[in-house]
BAVO-901098 format. One record per residue: residue number from 0; residue in three letters; y, x, z of N, C-alpha, C in turn. Coordinates in Angstrom, 1 decimal, always signed. Each point is the difference from the previous one (the first is absolute). Layout:
<recs>
REC/NUM/ALA/Y/X/Z/Y/X/Z/Y/X/Z
...
</recs>
This chain:
<recs>
REC/0/UNK/+117.5/+132.9/+146.2/-0.2/+0.3/+1.5/+1.2/-0.6/+0.7
REC/1/UNK/-0.3/-0.6/+1.2/+1.0/-0.6/+0.8/+0.2/+0.9/+1.3
REC/2/UNK/+1.2/+0.1/+0.4/+0.3/+0.8/+1.2/+0.8/-0.8/+0.9
REC/3/UNK/-0.4/-0.1/+1.3/+0.7/-0.6/+1.0/+0.6/+1.0/+1.0
REC/4/UNK/+1.2/-0.2/+0.5/+0.6/+1.0/+0.8/+0.4/-0.6/+1.4
REC/5/UNK/-0.3/+0.8/+1.1/+0.4/-0.5/+1.3/+1.5/+0.2/+0.3
REC/6/UNK/+0.5/-1.0/+0.7/+1.4/+0.1/+0.4/+0.2/-0.7/+1.3
REC/7/UNK/+1.2/+0.2/+0.6/+0.3/-0.5/+1.3/+1.0/-1.2/-0.1
REC/8/UNK/-0.3/-1.1/+0.5/+0.8/-1.2/+0.0/+1.2/+0.2/+0.9
REC/9/UNK/+1.2/+0.0/-0.5/+1.2/+0.2/+0.8/+0.9/-1.3/+0.1
REC/10/UNK/-0.3/-1.0/-0.8/+0.8/-1.2/+0.1/-0.8/-1.2/-0.6
REC/11/UNK/+0.1/-1.1/+0.6/-0.7/-1.2/-0.5/+1.0/-1.2/-0.1
REC/12/UNK/-0.1/-0.6/-1.2/+0.8/-1.2/-0.2/-0.8/-1.0/-0.7
REC/13/UNK/-0.7/-0.9/+0.8/-1.0/-1.0/-0.5/-1.1/+0.7/-0.7
REC/14/UNK/-0.2/-0.2/-1.3/-1.1/+0.6/-0.7/+0.3/+1.3/-0.6
REC/15/UNK/+1.3/+0.4/+0.1/+0.4/+1.3/-0.6/+0.2/+1.0/+1.2
REC/16/UNK/+0.0/+1.3/-0.4/+0.3/+1.0/+1.0/+0.4/+1.3/-0.6
REC/17/UNK/+0.5/+0.9/+0.8/+0.4/+1.3/-0.5/-1.1/+0.9/+0.6
REC/18/UNK/-0.6/+0.9/-0.9/-1.0/+0.9/+0.4/+0.5/+1.4/-0.4
REC/19/UNK/-0.2/+0.9/+1.0/+0.4/+1.4/-0.2/-1.1/+0.8/-0.4
REC/20/UNK/+0.2/+0.8/-1.1/-0.9/+0.9/-0.6/+0.7/+1.4/+0.1
REC/21/UNK/+0.0/+0.5/+1.2/+0.8/+1.3/+0.3/+1.5/-0.3/-0.2
REC/22/UNK/+0.6/+0.6/-0.9/+1.5/-0.2/-0.2/+0.3/-1.1/-0.9
REC/23/UNK/-1.0/-0.7/-0.5/+0.2/-1.1/-0.9/-0.3/-1.4/+0.7
REC/24/UNK/+0.9/-0.9/-0.2/-0.2/-1.3/+0.6/-0.1/-1.1/-1.1
REC/25/UNK/-1.0/-0.8/+0.0/-0.3/-0.9/-1.1/-0.2/-1.4/+0.6
REC/26/UNK/+0.6/-1.0/-0.7/-0.3/-1.4/+0.3/-1.4/-0.4/-0.4
REC/27/UNK/-0.8/-0.5/+0.9/-1.4/-0.3/-0.3/-0.3/-1.5/+0.4
REC/28/UNK/-0.9/-0.6/-0.7/-0.5/-1.3/+0.3/-1.0/+0.1/+1.2
REC/29/UNK/+0.2/-0.7/+1.1/-0.9/+0.1/+1.1/-0.8/-1.2/+0.2
REC/30/UNK/+0.0/-0.9/-1.0/-0.7/-1.3/+0.1/-1.5/+0.0/+0.2
REC/31/UNK/-0.6/+1.1/-0.4/-1.5/+0.1/+0.1/-0.5/+0.5/+1.4
REC/32/UNK/+0.9/+0.5/+0.8/-0.4/+0.6/+1.3/+0.8/-0.6/+1.2
REC/33/UNK/-0.6/+0.1/+1.1/+0.7/-0.3/+1.3/+0.5/+1.3/+0.6
REC/34/UNK/+1.3/+0.3/-0.1/+0.5/+1.3/+0.3/+1.2/-0.1/+0.9
REC/35/UNK/+0.2/+1.1/+0.8/+1.2/+0.1/+0.9/+0.7/+1.3/-0.4
REC/36/UNK/+1.3/+0.0/+0.4/+0.8/+1.2/-0.2/-0.7/+1.2/+0.7
REC/37/UNK/-0.1/+1.1/-0.6/-0.7/+1.2/+0.5/-1.4/+0.2/-0.4
REC/38/UNK/-0.6/-1.1/-0.6/-1.3/+0.1/-0.5/-0.1/+0.8/-1.3
REC/39/UNK/-1.1/+0.6/-0.3/-0.2/+0.7/-1.3/-0.8/-1.0/-0.9
REC/40/UNK/+0.4/+0.0/-1.2/-0.7/-0.9/-1.0/-0.3/+0.8/-1.2
REC/41/UNK/-1.1/-0.4/-0.7/-0.4/+0.5/-1.3/+0.7/-0.8/-1.1
REC/42/UNK/+0.7/+0.6/-0.9/+0.8/-0.7/-0.9/-0.5/+0.3/-1.4
REC/43/UNK/-0.2/-1.1/-0.8/-0.4/+0.1/-1.4/+0.8/-1.0/-0.8
REC/44/UNK/+0.6/+0.4/-1.1/+0.7/-0.8/-0.9/+1.1/-0.9/+0.7
REC/45/UNK/+0.7/+0.6/+1.0/+1.1/-0.7/+0.7/-0.5/-0.9/+1.1
REC/46/UNK/-1.3/-0.1/+0.3/-0.5/-0.9/+1.0/-0.7/+0.8/+1.1
REC/47/UNK/+0.2/-0.3/+1.2/-0.8/+0.5/+1.1/-1.4/-0.7/+0.0
REC/48/UNK/-1.0/+0.8/-0.2/-1.4/-0.6/-0.1/-0.8/+0.2/+1.2
REC/49/UNK/+0.4/+0.9/+1.0/-0.8/+0.2/+1.1/+0.9/+0.7/+1.1
REC/50/UNK/-0.3/-0.5/+1.3/+0.7/+0.7/+1.1/-0.9/+1.2/+0.4
REC/51/UNK/+0.5/+1.1/+0.2/-0.7/+1.2/+0.3/+0.2/+0.6/+1.4
REC/52/UNK/-0.9/+0.7/+0.5/+0.2/+0.8/+1.2/+0.9/+1.2/-0.3
REC/53/UNK/+0.9/+0.3/+0.9/+0.9/+1.1/-0.3/-0.7/+1.3/-0.4
REC/54/UNK/-1.1/+0.3/+0.7/-0.7/+1.3/-0.2/-0.6/+0.0/-1.4
REC/55/UNK/-0.5/-1.1/-0.5/-0.6/-0.1/-1.3/+1.1/+0.2/-1.1
REC/56/UNK/+1.2/-0.7/+0.2/+1.1/+0.1/-0.9/+0.4/+1.5/-0.1
REC/57/UNK/+0.2/+0.6/+1.2/+0.4/+1.4/+0.0/-1.0/+1.0/-0.7
REC/58/UNK/-1.3/-0.3/+0.1/-1.0/+0.8/-0.7/+0.1/-0.2/-1.5
REC/59/UNK/+0.2/-1.2/-0.5/+0.2/-0.2/-1.4/+1.3/+0.7/-0.5
REC/60/UNK/+1.1/-0.1/+0.7/+1.2/+0.6/-0.4/-0.2/+1.5/+0.0
REC/61/UNK/-0.7/+0.6/+0.9/-0.2/+1.5/+0.0/-0.9/+0.4/-1.2
REC/62/UNK/-0.9/-0.9/-0.4/-0.8/+0.3/-1.2/+0.8/+0.0/-1.3
REC/63/UNK/+0.9/-1.0/+0.0/+1.0/-0.1/-1.2/+0.9/+1.2/+0.0
REC/64/UNK/+0.5/+0.5/+1.1/+0.8/+1.1/+0.0/-0.7/+1.3/-0.4
REC/65/UNK/-1.3/+0.1/+0.4/-0.8/+1.1/-0.4/-0.2/+0.0/-1.5
REC/66/UNK/-0.3/-1.2/-0.5/-0.2/-0.1/-1.5/+1.2/+0.3/-0.7
REC/67/UNK/+1.2/-0.4/+0.4/+1.2/+0.3/-0.6/+0.3/+1.5/-0.1
REC/68/UNK/-0.3/+0.7/+1.2/+0.1/+1.4/+0.1/-0.9/+0.7/-1.1
REC/69/UNK/-1.2/-0.4/-0.1/-0.9/+0.6/-0.9/+0.4/-0.2/-1.5
REC/70/UNK/+0.5/-1.2/-0.3/+0.5/-0.3/-1.3/+1.2/+0.7/-0.4
REC/71/UNK/+0.9/+0.4/+1.0/+1.2/+0.7/-0.3/-0.1/+1.5/-0.1
REC/72/UNK/-1.2/+0.5/+0.4/-0.2/+1.4/-0.1/-0.4/+0.5/-1.4
</recs>
């Protein structure tokens, strides 16, 4: 099973960028998408694979948080 996670682009340097996943910031390959600082992207295996609407990204993050809460009970 593959999982992609939404994150917010906070810095771009050519094909690479820094993406924030809450309190974690990861260097991501942005070469597959046309993205701007502040955009939300769907990340899989270190690559941004899709630019997302903020509302959709937040919905997915809320579902992940809910799942984590259920698994930790």
